[in-house]
C-alpha positions in Angstrom: -13.2 28.4 -173.8 -13.4 24.9 -175.2 -16.0 23.9 -177.8 -19.2 22.3 -176.4 -18.9 19.6 -179.0 -16.6 16.7 -178.0 -15.4 13.5 -179.6 -17.8 11.0 -181.1 -20.5 13.6 -181.6 -21.2 14.2 -178.0 -21.5 17.4 -176.0 -18.5 17.7 -173.7 -19.2 17.0 -170.1 -19.7 20.1 -168.0 -20.0 20.3 -164.2 -23.4 21.7 -163.1 -24.0 22.7 -159.5 -27.6 23.3 -158.5 -28.3 26.8 -157.4 -27.4 27.3 -153.8 -25.6 23.9 -153.6 -22.0 23.0 -152.9 -20.5 19.6 -152.9 -21.8 17.8 -149.8 -24.5 20.4 -149.2 -28.0 19.9 -150.5 -30.4 22.9 -150.7 -33.3 22.5 -148.4 -36.6 21.5 -149.9 -37.7 20.7 -153.4 -37.6 23.3 -156.2 -40.4 25.8 -155.9 -43.4 25.5 -158.1 -43.5 27.4 -161.4 -43.7 31.1 -160.9 -45.5 32.9 -163.8 -43.5 35.8 -165.1 -40.0 34.5 -164.7 -39.6 33.1 -168.2 -37.3 35.9 -169.3 -35.1 35.6 -166.1 -34.7 31.8 -166.6 -33.9 32.2 -170.3 -31.1 34.6 -169.2 -30.0 31.9 -166.7 -29.8 29.4 -169.4 -27.9 31.7 -171.6 -25.5 32.4 -168.8 -24.8 28.6 -168.6 -24.3 28.4 -172.3 -21.9 31.3 -172.3 -19.6 29.0 -170.5 -19.5 27.0 -173.7 -18.4 30.1 -175.6 -21.6 30.4 -177.6 -22.5 33.7 -179.0 -25.7 34.8 -180.7 -27.5 33.4 -182.6 -26.0 30.1 -181.5 -26.9 30.8 -177.8 -30.6 31.3 -178.7 -30.8 28.1 -180.6 -29.0 26.3 -177.8 -31.4 27.7 -175.2 -34.3 26.3 -177.1 -32.5 23.0 -177.6 -31.9 22.8 -173.8 -35.6 23.3 -173.3 -36.5 20.6 -175.8 -34.1 18.2 -174.2 -35.2 18.8 -170.7 -38.9 18.8 -171.5 -39.1 16.2 -174.2 -36.7 13.6 -172.9 -35.4 14.1 -169.3 -38.9 14.6 -167.9 -40.2 11.5 -169.6 -37.4 9.2 -168.7 -36.4 10.5 -165.3 -39.8 11.1 -163.8 -39.1 10.9 -160.1 -39.6 14.1 -158.2 -41.7 16.0 -160.5 -44.8 15.7 -162.8 -44.3 14.8 -166.4 -46.1 17.1 -168.8 -46.7 16.6 -172.5 -44.8 19.0 -174.8 -47.9 21.1 -175.6 -48.4 22.0 -171.9 -45.0 23.7 -171.7 -45.8 27.2 -170.2 -42.5 28.9 -169.4 -38.8 28.6 -168.9 -39.5 28.6 -165.2 -40.8 25.0 -165.4 -38.0 23.9 -167.6 -35.3 25.2 -165.3 -37.0 23.9 -162.2 -37.4 20.5 -163.8 -33.8 20.4 -164.9 -32.8 21.4 -161.3 -34.9 18.5 -159.9 -33.2 16.1 -162.2 -29.8 17.2 -161.1 -30.8 17.0 -157.4 -32.7 13.7 -157.4 -31.1 11.5 -160.1 -27.4 11.1 -159.3 -27.2 7.4 -160.2 -25.8 6.4 -163.5 -28.5 5.4 -166.0 -28.0 3.0 -168.9 -29.8 5.4 -171.4 -28.1 5.5 -174.7 -25.8 8.4 -175.3 -26.4 10.0 -171.9 -24.6 9.7 -168.5 -25.6 11.3 -165.3 -22.6 10.8 -163.2 -23.2 10.2 -159.5 -21.6 12.4 -156.9 -20.6 11.4 -153.5 -23.7 13.0 -152.1 -27.0 14.3 -153.5 -26.4 17.8 -154.5 -22.8 17.3 -155.6 -21.7 18.6 -159.0 -22.9 16.3 -161.8 -22.2 16.0 -165.5 -24.5 15.4 -168.4 -23.5 14.0 -171.7 -26.1 14.1 -174.5 -25.6 12.4 -177.9 -25.8 14.7 -180.9 -27.3 11.8 -182.8 -30.1 11.6 -180.1 -30.8 15.3 -180.6 -31.0 14.9 -184.3 -33.6 12.2 -183.9 -35.9 14.4 -181.8 -39.5 14.9 -182.9 -40.2 17.6 -185.4 -41.8 19.8 -182.8 -38.5 20.1 -181.0 -36.5 21.1 -184.1 -37.2 24.8 -183.7 -36.5 27.4 -186.4 -36.1 30.9 -185.1 -37.2 33.7 -187.4 -36.5 37.3 -186.5 -39.6 39.5 -186.8 -39.1 42.1 -189.5 -41.2 44.4 -191.6 -41.6 41.7 -194.3 -43.6 39.6 -191.9 -45.9 42.3 -190.7 -49.1 43.9 -192.1 -51.2 46.8 -190.9 -48.5 48.9 -189.3 -47.3 52.4 -190.1 -43.9 52.5 -188.5 -41.6 50.1 -186.6 -39.4 51.0 -183.6 -36.5 48.9 -182.5 -36.5 48.9 -178.7 -34.2 47.3 -176.2 -36.6 44.4 -175.9 -37.9 43.9 -179.4 -39.6 45.4 -182.4 -42.6 47.7 -181.6 -45.2 48.3 -184.3 -46.7 51.8 -184.4 -49.8 53.1 -186.1 -48.5 56.7 -186.6 -45.3 57.9 -188.1 -42.3 58.9 -186.0 -42.8 62.5 -186.9 -46.5 62.4 -186.0 -45.6 60.8 -182.7 -43.3 63.7 -181.8 -46.4 65.9 -182.0 -48.7 63.8 -179.8 -49.8 66.1 -176.9 -51.1 63.5 -174.4 -50.5 60.0 -173.0 -53.9 58.9 -174.2 -53.0 58.9 -177.9 -49.4 57.9 -177.3 -50.7 54.7 -175.7 -53.5 54.1 -178.2 -51.4 54.4 -181.4 -48.8 51.9 -180.0 -51.6 49.3 -179.3 -51.5 47.2 -182.5 -55.1 47.2 -183.5 -55.2 45.6 -186.9 -51.5 44.7 -187.0 -50.7 41.1 -187.8 -47.9 38.8 -188.8 -48.4 37.1 -192.2 -46.4 34.2 -193.5 -46.6 30.8 -195.2 -45.4 27.6 -193.5 -46.0 23.9 -193.0 -45.4 24.3 -189.2 -47.8 22.5 -186.8 -46.4 24.4 -183.8 -45.8 28.2 -183.7 -44.5 30.3 -180.9 -44.3 34.1 -180.8 -42.1 35.7 -178.2 -43.4 39.1 -177.2 -43.4 41.7 -174.4 -46.9 43.1 -173.8 -47.6 46.3 -172.0 -51.0 45.9 -170.3 -53.2 48.8 -169.2 -55.1 48.6 -165.9 -57.1 51.3 -164.1 -56.3 51.9 -160.4 -59.1 50.7 -158.2 -60.6 48.3 -160.8 -59.9 44.6 -161.5 -57.4 44.1 -164.3 -58.8 43.2 -167.6 -58.2 39.8 -169.2 -54.9 39.2 -171.0 -54.9 40.3 -174.6 -55.7 37.7 -177.2 -53.5 36.7 -180.2 -55.7 35.4 -183.0 -54.1 32.8 -185.4 -55.8 32.5 -188.8 -55.2 29.7 -191.3 -56.1 30.6 -194.8 -58.2 33.5 -193.6 -60.1 31.6 -190.9 -59.7 31.8 -187.1 -58.0 28.6 -186.0 -56.4 29.2 -182.6 -56.0 31.8 -179.9 -53.3 32.4 -177.2 -52.3 35.0 -174.6 -49.1 36.2 -173.0 -49.7 36.6 -169.2 -46.3 38.1 -168.6 -45.4 41.7 -169.5 -45.2 45.3 -168.3 -48.2 46.8 -166.5 -49.2 50.5 -167.0 -51.6 51.6 -164.3 -53.8 54.6 -165.1 -54.1 56.6 -161.9 -56.4 59.3 -163.2 -59.1 58.5 -165.8 -59.5 62.2 -166.7 -55.8 63.1 -167.4 -54.8 59.4 -168.2 -51.8 59.9 -165.9 -50.2 56.5 -165.4 -47.2 54.6 -163.9 -45.3 51.8 -165.5 -44.1 48.6 -163.8 -41.7 46.6 -166.0 -42.1 42.8 -166.4 -40.7 39.9 -168.4 -41.5 38.9 -171.9 -43.6 35.7 -172.6 -44.7 33.5 -175.4 -47.9 33.0 -177.3 -48.0 29.3 -178.3 -50.1 27.6 -181.0 -49.8 23.8 -181.1 -51.6 21.1 -182.9 -52.0 23.0 -186.2 -53.0 21.1 -189.3 -50.2 19.7 -191.4 -49.4 21.0 -194.9 -48.6 24.3 -196.4 -50.9 27.1 -195.2 -51.1 30.9 -195.0 -50.8 32.1 -191.4 -51.8 35.4 -189.9 -51.3 36.2 -186.2 -53.3 39.2 -185.2 -51.8 41.0 -182.2 -53.9 42.1 -179.2 -55.7 45.3 -180.0 -55.6 46.4 -176.3 -51.9 45.7 -175.5 -48.8 47.5 -176.6 -46.7 44.6 -178.0 -43.0 44.4 -178.6 -42.2 41.5 -180.9 -39.1 39.5 -180.2 -38.9 36.3 -182.3 -41.0 33.7 -184.1 -40.3 30.0 -183.5 -41.7 27.3 -185.7 -41.1 23.6 -186.4 -40.9 24.2 -190.1 -39.5 27.0 -192.3 -41.3 30.3 -192.7 -41.8 32.0 -196.1 -43.1 35.5 -196.8 -46.7 35.5 -198.0 -46.8 36.6 -201.6 -48.8 39.8 -202.3 -52.6 39.1 -202.1 -53.5 41.5 -204.8 -56.3 42.8 -202.5 -57.0 46.5 -202.1 -55.7 48.3 -199.0 -58.4 50.0 -196.8 -57.1 52.8 -194.6 -59.5 53.6 -191.8 -59.4 56.3 -189.0 -61.8 56.5 -186.1 -62.3 56.4 -182.3 -62.2 53.8 -179.6 -65.0 51.9 -181.3 -62.9 51.6 -184.4 -59.9 50.7 -182.2 -61.9 47.8 -180.9 -63.2 48.8 -177.4 -65.3 45.9 -175.9 -64.5 43.6 -178.8 -63.6 40.1 -177.6 -60.5 39.6 -179.7 -58.5 41.3 -182.4 -60.3 39.9 -185.5 -63.6 40.7 -183.9 -63.2 44.5 -184.0 -65.7 45.9 -186.5 -63.0 47.2 -189.0 -61.4 43.7 -189.1 -64.7 42.0 -189.6 -65.7 44.5 -192.3 -62.3 44.1 -194.0 -62.8 40.4 -194.1 -66.2 40.7 -195.6 -65.0 43.3 -198.2 -61.9 41.2 -199.1 -59.4 44.0 -198.4 -56.2 44.5 -196.4 -56.9 46.7 -193.3 -54.7 49.5 -192.0 -56.6 50.6 -188.8 -56.0 54.0 -187.4 -58.7 53.7 -184.8 -57.4 55.5 -181.7 -59.2 55.2 -178.4 -60.3 58.7 -177.3 -58.3 60.4 -180.0 -60.1 60.8 -183.3 -59.8 64.6 -182.9 -59.0 65.9 -186.4 -55.3 66.2 -185.5 -53.3 67.6 -188.4 -50.5 65.1 -187.8 -52.9 62.2 -188.2 -54.1 63.7 -191.5 -50.5 64.0 -192.6 -49.8 60.3 -191.7 -52.9 59.3 -193.7 -51.7 61.4 -196.6 -48.5 59.5 -196.7 -49.8 55.9 -196.3 -50.4 54.0 -199.5 -54.1 53.1 -199.8 -56.8 52.2 -202.3 -59.8 53.1 -200.1 -60.0 55.6 -197.2 -62.6 56.2 -194.5 -62.7 58.7 -191.6 -65.2 58.3 -188.8 -65.6 61.7 -187.2 -67.7 63.0 -184.3 -67.8 61.0 -181.0 -64.4 62.0 -179.6 -64.9 65.6 -180.5 -68.2 65.8 -178.6 -67.2 63.6 -175.6 -64.0 65.5 -175.0 -65.5 68.9 -175.7 -62.4 70.1 -177.5 -63.9 72.6 -180.0 -66.9 74.6 -181.0 -68.7 74.6 -184.3 -66.6 77.6 -185.5 -63.4 75.6 -185.1 -64.9 72.3 -186.2 -65.9 73.2 -189.7 -62.5 74.5 -190.9 -60.8 71.6 -189.0 -62.8 69.1 -191.1 -61.9 71.0 -194.3 -58.2 71.1 -193.3 -58.2 67.4 -192.5 -59.7 66.4 -195.8 -57.5 68.8 -197.7 -54.4 67.1 -196.2 -55.6 63.6 -197.0 -56.4 64.6 -200.5 -52.8 65.9 -201.0 -51.6 62.3 -201.1 -54.8 60.7 -202.4 -56.4 63.1 -204.8 -58.9 60.6 -206.4 -59.0 57.7 -203.9 -62.5 56.9 -202.8 -62.9 58.7 -199.5 -65.8 58.0 -197.1 -66.6 60.4 -194.3 -68.7 58.5 -191.6 -70.4 60.2 -188.7 -70.9 58.7 -185.3 -73.2 55.7 -184.6 -76.1 56.3 -182.3 -75.1 57.3 -178.8 -78.2 58.5 -176.9 -76.3 60.3 -174.1 -74.6 62.6 -176.7 -77.2 62.9 -179.4 -78.3 66.4 -178.2 -76.2 66.9 -175.1 -72.8 68.4 -175.3 -69.8 66.9 -173.6 -67.6 66.4 -171.9 -68.4 62.8 -170.9 -67.8 61.8 -167.3 -67.5 58.3 -165.8 -70.5 57.2 -163.7 -69.8 54.5 -161.2 -73.3 54.2 -159.7 -74.6 50.7 -159.8 -71.1 49.2 -159.7 -70.6 49.1 -163.4 -68.6 51.9 -165.1 -70.8 53.9 -167.5 -70.6 57.3 -169.1 -72.8 60.3 -168.9 -72.8 63.7 -170.7 -72.2 66.7 -168.5 -73.0 69.6 -170.9 -76.1 71.7 -171.2 -78.2 71.2 -174.3 -79.2 74.9 -174.2 -75.6 75.8 -175.1 -75.9 74.4 -178.6 -76.9 77.8 -179.8 -73.6 79.1 -178.6 -71.7 76.6 -180.8 -71.4 73.7 -178.3 -71.2 70.4 -180.3 -73.5 67.4 -180.1 -73.6 64.4 -182.4 -76.6 65.7 -184.3 -74.9 69.0 -184.8 -71.8 67.3 -186.1 -73.8 65.0 -188.4 -75.6 67.9 -190.0 -72.3 69.8 -190.5 -70.5 66.8 -192.0 -73.3 66.1 -194.4 -73.2 69.8 -195.5 -69.4 69.8 -195.9 -69.2 66.6 -197.9 -72.1 67.8 -200.1 -70.3 71.1 -200.8 -66.9 69.5 -201.5 -68.3 66.6 -203.6 -69.3 69.0 -206.3 -65.6 69.1 -207.3 -64.7 65.8 -205.7 -66.9 63.0 -207.0 -64.9 60.4 -205.0 -65.9 61.9 -201.7 -68.8 60.3 -199.9 -70.8 60.6 -196.7 -72.4 57.9 -194.5 -74.6 58.6 -191.6 -73.3 56.5 -188.7 -76.8 55.7 -187.6 -77.1 53.5 -190.7 -74.4 51.3 -189.1 -75.9 51.3 -185.6 -79.2 53.2 -185.0 -82.3 53.2 -182.8 -83.4 49.7 -183.7 -79.9 48.3 -183.1 -79.7 50.1 -179.8 -83.0 48.5 -178.7 -81.7 45.1 -179.6 -78.0 45.5 -178.7 -77.8 48.3 -176.1 -74.4 49.9 -175.4 -73.1 48.4 -172.2 -71.4 51.6 -171.0 -73.6 54.0 -173.1 -70.8 54.6 -175.6 -69.2 51.4 -176.8 -70.9 48.5 -178.5 -70.4 44.9 -177.2 -69.1 42.1 -179.4 -72.5 41.6 -181.1 -72.6 45.3 -181.7 -69.2 45.2 -183.5 -70.5 42.5 -185.7 -73.7 44.5 -186.5 -71.6 47.6 -187.4 -69.3 45.5 -189.6 -72.1 43.8 -191.4 -73.8 47.1 -192.2 -70.6 48.8 -193.2 -69.7 45.9 -195.5 -73.1 46.1 -197.1 -73.2 49.9 -197.5 -69.6 50.5 -198.4 -68.3 47.4 -200.2 -71.7 46.2 -201.6 -73.1 47.0 -205.0 -73.4 50.7 -205.5 -71.3 51.5 -202.4 -68.3 53.9 -202.6 -65.9 51.0 -202.0 -67.6 48.5 -204.4 -65.2 46.8 -206.8 -65.3 48.5 -210.2 -65.8 46.1 -213.2 -65.3 46.7 -216.8 
């Protein structure tokens, strides 16, 4: 296969026939409008064209992006008949690029006097055409079109426990591979792969950043799909931009009790952040806390460097769906992320929706994760899933703490009980969804009279956790207890009620974070910075 670079610094001419066209035969109608979700397919189409030039990876990837820049930044602005010109920042998908390119080939068969480029006319519209583009022209393109592709590797990521190389990208996990082998249900398997607290961190002068990713979105059969997950971009620690990836896989939960689900595969997409301030800056991109996210590549208009170590302490936290971020508006608005920012620490979040159940494999994972501060929020999932009685709960707590202490014998360890949840304070589980009134809510289905038989409620668990920590702290002065109602109690419930009777709203997440930061990181708290 000949080289694509010809004499005088030009790309060799190559015959391009529009899809469905043959010489003398024009496809009926104009190109269809952009179809969301076809970005991956059209990227493959572009690569198929480029394979004709004999380009292998990574050259093909760079050439695909160059093709998009040429079509979008130049052809669309200079050959504007037949389709709408869009500014570069409005670029949404490869679909639009390929359709626009196809329109140019169909509708502009006359020779143009543009420097370095010839569109040779065929005998009829739709005939094969050739394009010649000056290499010098490409080199003079604006900075935002000079893309640098950086593979996503462990060195760019924070807050993950393990990384899995999939056929589509790199998948961050929040449990170790060995722990994942012991997961007994789809609920936790899905929750631990949702990257709550996981973020990219790097230093760059880029003003435009794109992250290619394949999300897996969760929807519930019979209910409207939730909004697309949000990617938060922080500059020097402050939220500066947000984006979403509408494409992706969709996992539909068909049974809310068993969490049985079916998966429909979809294409990857791109989270794009444009118009960022110039100059060197530290960037963090927090991944959607509600979407499994396979990371493919990072594209920037300036080089990327690894962020040097911050020197901040690492806080390892384990909890339920509230810690995972249920009902929070975006990934840096979940209460552990907010509290970590207030406390000036690096977060590793093991908040697992519906799955803070004192699982031994979770304790072993925590044992093996490097951390300076550790907290375990225990109670709500054990009650609302009704998985054990008091007789099993007490030794399970001891066993969990013993395992964590094997790897962190003197690390400050804070045991936190559940926040106020009126439906479970004195009524055992399990919880059941309540659809009366049109808004999903939860109600407890147990009998309060069965507490004497060992059935667990939040008040029973709080009393037992306080007793266990008091007993153990005699020999473990770095073990502490915090009543969750000090984070969100009766006064907070009166002001900021739980929308579904279990999970706080965004304002509730902020309230919990503020109280945790004050009680844990503040003066006299178990996580306070030691001086002297």
